N, C-alpha and C positions, 0 to 999 in steps of 0.2 A: 578202678580203669589206669591197666599201665600205661605209663606216658605222654598220660593227660598234663601234667604239671610241667613235663617236658615241652608237652606244647601248646603251651599256657605261656612259656617262655619266650616262645616267638611271633607268637600270639602278638603279644604284650609290644616288641620292637617293631612286628609289621603293621600295629596299626599308630604307630609315630611317626608324624610328617618325617621327611627326609631334612636331615641337617638340625635337627632336637634329639638330644640324649633323655629320655626316661630315668626317674631314679632306680638304681641297682635294685633287685630283688633278689636281696640276700635271703630270705625265711623263701621265696620257690624253691632257689637255686638248691638249697640246702636240704629241703622236700625231694627236691630229686635225685638227692646225694643220697640220700637215707633209702629212697625205693629202689637203689640201684645197690646199695650193700644190703639190703634184705634179697632182694636178685641172687645174687651172688650164693648168698650163705643157703640159699634153700635149693641151690643147684649141686654146690657142694655138699651140704646131707644127704641129699641123694645118692649120689653116685662113688660114695664114701666106702672104699672096700679092702680092707689088710693094706695099708697105709696110701692108698691113694688119692689122693687130694683132685681140687676140680682142675680142670686146663681143658681149655678147649679141644685139644687137638687130642686128648683119650676120652672123652668121656661118655661118645657113644660107643665104641667099644667096652669101654669098662662097665656103662649099663647093661649090653647085653650078655660079656659074660659071667655078669654077678648074676643073673636070670632076672632082669627087673625092664627087658624090654617096653614095660608098660606107659614105663618113666620120660621113656625119650621126647614123644609129642610135647611133655609137659619141659622139658626141657629146653630143649629147642624153642621155646612158647617165650621162656623166661630167659636166654640168650638174645633171641633177635628184641627182647623189649632192656634188656643191659645198652644192646646195637643203639637201638633209636634212642634213651635218653642221652646218650656219648654226644652223639650226632647233633641231637636238639640245642644238649649242652655249649660242645664246641660251636657250632652256630649264631648261637647267643654272645657267648664271650667276644667270636672275634667281630662278628654286626657291631659291638658297643667298642672297640678297638677301631674301630673303623672308622667311626662318627666323631669319637674321642679326637684323631690322629684329622679330622675335616675340624676339627678347633680349631686346633694349630693354626692354622691356615687362613681363617675365622677373622679370630678374637685375637692372636699373636699369643707370644710368651705368657701373659697373665688371663687365666678363665675367670670371669664374672662368679663372683662366691656361689651365685643359685646354680650356674654348674658343678663345680667343684663340688656341689655337696650332693648332687648328685651323683659322684660317682666312688664306689669302693674304697682301702686303701690302697690296692693293688693296683687299682687302674689309673690313680694320682700318680701313684711311684710310676707305673711303667708311660706317663705324660710326661713329666719335668727327664725320661731318660729321652724321650723322641725331641723333644723340643731342644740338648742341648745338644744332641745327634743332629737336627738339623742347621739348629747354629755354625756347628762347626764347618759344617757341609759347607755354607753359604758362606762362611766368615776364607772358605778357602781359595774361590770364587771372583773375580770383578779385581782383582789389585790388590794391594790392601786395605783398603777399606770394605774390600768383599763385595758381593751380592746378595741383594735382598730379594727371595725370588716368591718371596710368598704376594710379595705388590705388585697389582697390575697387571693379573691373573687375565683378565678379559684384556684387550687391547682400548687404552682408555681416548675418546671422541676431542677433546681439550688436557692438557697439561693441569693448566690454572681453574679451579671451581669456589665457587662462593658458599661458605659453610655461617652456619649459623650456630652457638655454642649453648648448649643444654644445661650447664652444669659449668660452678667454677673450677677455673682447670688449673691457672697459674699459668707462667709463661712458656713459652713453648718456641722453640727455635729452628727455622729456615734453614734452605739453603745459605744463604747467603751469609750466615752465623747472626744474622738480627734476630732481632728476641719480637714473640706477641704476646700481648695479655688477653689469654682465655678468658672472660669472663663472661660468668649468665648473662642470654639477649645480646649479645655484643654479635657481629655479622664481619667474616675477613675472607680475604681471596688470597687464596692460598695452594701451592702447589698440590698437586691429588694425590700423588703417590703419600707425602707426610698425611694424609689426613684418613686415608681408608682405615688406619687399624685405630684410631677415635668415632670413626662415623660407628665401626661396626662395637665398639667398647659404649656406645650410647655417650658419646660427651659431647659430641659434631651431629650434626647432620646437613645435608646435601642442600643447597637453595633453589631449590630448579625454578626458572625461568618461565 
């Protein structure tokens, strides 16, 4: 059935919870592209006539003038399938880019290996370009030090929070220039904005009273 593989790519993303990135389906995408190539070549073959080749603008007139009007429904069906495959493929790739963009805001400029493993080489390259562009923009804000707009996306209830260290991290510098040693199971009272990315990365957890 035409377009079934393309629809499955879209369903795959729809089944994934918001904020999660499923593994890049390279095999599924390859099958869709192979189907599109086959549809294109079949249409081109059906309308080949005196040096003319398949184009969407002249296909119908060429088929009629060649006395092959019986092929028009089949050609149209293949062409509609091509367009549907294209829409599904673009939707799949674009939705993944939106999810990858959101990961930069959630995890920071360094993604966990488990997430990078789910990305294609082209997606990793896109992520690197995006984080550089975002960093350049943030440096242009708020004076010499810039402004990290990925912090405090929602208004915080308090500026300091109590956190527990889930793994050995090492020294961590706070606003006043002092450093604290983040060791596994140690607890600290730290500025919220300094902790958010470490919480997302699984280094710290917020201790709720």
